[in-house]
C-alpha positions in Angstrom: -57.1 -39.5 -34.0 -57.3 -40.5 -37.9 -54.6 -43.3 -39.6 -52.1 -41.5 -41.8 -52.2 -41.8 -45.3 -48.9 -44.8 -45.7 -51.0 -47.1 -42.8 -52.2 -50.4 -45.2 -55.4 -51.5 -44.0 -54.9 -55.1 -42.6 -58.4 -55.4 -42.3 -61.6 -55.2 -43.9 -64.1 -51.6 -43.9 -66.7 -53.3 -42.3 -66.7 -56.4 -39.9 -68.9 -57.4 -37.2 -72.6 -58.3 -37.5 -75.6 -57.6 -35.5 -76.9 -61.0 -34.0 -79.7 -62.9 -35.5 -82.9 -62.0 -34.5 -84.4 -64.4 -32.0 -88.0 -64.0 -30.8 -90.8 -66.0 -30.3 -94.5 -64.8 -31.2 -97.8 -67.0 -30.0 -101.4 -66.5 -30.1 -104.0 -68.7 -28.3 -107.2 -68.2 -29.5 -110.9 -69.7 -28.1 -114.4 -69.6 -29.4 -117.8 -69.4 -28.7 -120.9 -70.6 -30.4 -124.6 -68.9 -28.8 -126.4 -71.1 -31.7 -126.5 -70.9 -35.5 -125.8 -67.4 -36.6 -123.5 -65.8 -33.3 -119.9 -66.2 -32.9 -117.6 -64.8 -30.3 -113.7 -65.3 -30.8 -111.5 -64.8 -28.1 -107.3 -64.4 -29.0 -104.4 -63.4 -26.9 -101.5 -62.3 -28.3 -97.8 -62.7 -26.9 -94.8 -60.9 -29.6 -91.5 -61.7 -28.1 -92.8 -64.5 -25.2 -89.3 -65.1 -23.5 -88.4 -61.0 -24.0 -85.2 -61.9 -25.5 -82.7 -58.6 -25.3 -81.4 -57.6 -28.9 -78.3 -55.8 -29.4 -77.5 -53.3 -32.1 -75.1 -53.9 -34.3 -70.8 -52.8 -32.8 -68.5 -49.8 -33.6 -66.6 -50.8 -36.7 -65.3 -47.1 -37.2 -61.6 -48.5 -37.2 -60.5 -44.9 -35.8 -62.5 -44.8 -32.7 -62.3 -44.7 -29.4 -65.1 -47.2 -29.0 -64.7 -49.3 -31.1 -66.3 -53.3 -31.0 -68.6 -51.7 -28.2 -72.3 -51.9 -28.8 -74.4 -48.8 -27.7 -77.7 -49.6 -29.1 -80.9 -52.6 -28.5 -83.0 -53.2 -31.8 -86.6 -54.5 -31.5 -89.7 -54.3 -28.7 -89.6 -55.7 -25.3 -92.6 -58.1 -24.7 -96.0 -56.9 -26.0 -98.9 -58.4 -25.3 -102.7 -58.0 -26.2 -105.8 -59.5 -26.3 -109.1 -59.4 -28.5 -112.6 -59.6 -28.7 -114.3 -60.8 -32.4 -117.4 -60.7 -33.0 -119.5 -62.6 -36.1 -123.2 -62.2 -36.4 
């Protein structure tokens, strides 16, 4: 259903904004030295440690039946990774 041409819009064309990003990333690393020329570094990294859901922007089409609804998420869930680095 579209508004007719004589309707006066009293609200802005775009309103409602996406929430801010609330992500905590962490990294832990430990160096192990074997002699003077050989070193091993273990690294553990976590992205989005608290696993916060980030919602997408709401539907802001005034004539839509789903005005104001949010149907998507943005970003990644918690991601963990490990790494091993050898320096000689």
